[in-house]
LOFI-927717 format. One record per residue (C-alpha): x, y, z; residue in one letter. Coordinates in steps of 0.001 Angstrom, whole numbers, plus 500000, padded with zeros to 6 digits. Layout:
<nodes>
XYZA
...
</nodes>
This chain:
<nodes>
068015210970726474M
069521214347725688V
071069216187728606L
071288219929728015R
072298222319730746L
073188225913730102N
073014229289731707G
074983229755734903N
076269226167735055L
078684225318737846N
080856222222737295I
082617220847740361D
085820219164739229N
086229216661742070L
089329214938740681R
091139218036739434N
090998217207735737Y
092736219706733439P
090723222818732596A
090372221609728985G
088419218544730118V
086026220679732167V
085634223187729319D
084859220375726868A
082206219030729262L
080691222502729661R
080435222878725863C
078975219404725516L
076288220145728106L
075479223518726535A
075025221928723082E
073046218986724423G
074582215550724629A
073220212044724426L
073366210766727963A
072893207307729423S
071318207351732864A
072945205115735446D
070145202671736311P
071504202196739844R
071941205867740771H
069428208648740262E
070763211793738547H
074033210085737493F
074838210044733774F
077468208902731339E
077936211074728265L
080559211303725587E
081981213462722858D
084162212346719957A
087141211472722131S
086156211277725810R
083573209740728144V
082333211643731198Y
080574210314734299Y
078674213051736087V
076113213743738757Y
073609216410737685A
072047218000740748A
068246218066740522P
068086221871740466E
070121221634737209R
072522224441738031S
075339222240739312K
077172219250737830V
079792217147739572F
082436215689737255L
083195212331738853L
085281210670736144A
086519211184732603A
088490208853730361W
089496208583726717P
086838206901724614K
087618203224724114G
090077203007727023E
087928200632729079L
087225198476726030D
090964197956725475R
091491197057729144A
088930194239728826A
090829192593725929D
</nodes>
């Protein structure tokens, strides 16, 4: 699915990621990003850009997103090796 959120979007940065990470997520959501819904949790999504993966909760009213986790793309794959 494509997740696109724009307008007056508020992103809560719960883990105090650098501003650049939050800005990249905001741009990604404004452009529309392929998102994978978490099958165990409603309104939770994983999305990615060229270099990073984001795990977010998108509030149902669609004006607020909670950034729960972000990691470099491929980092978890290397940890499994």
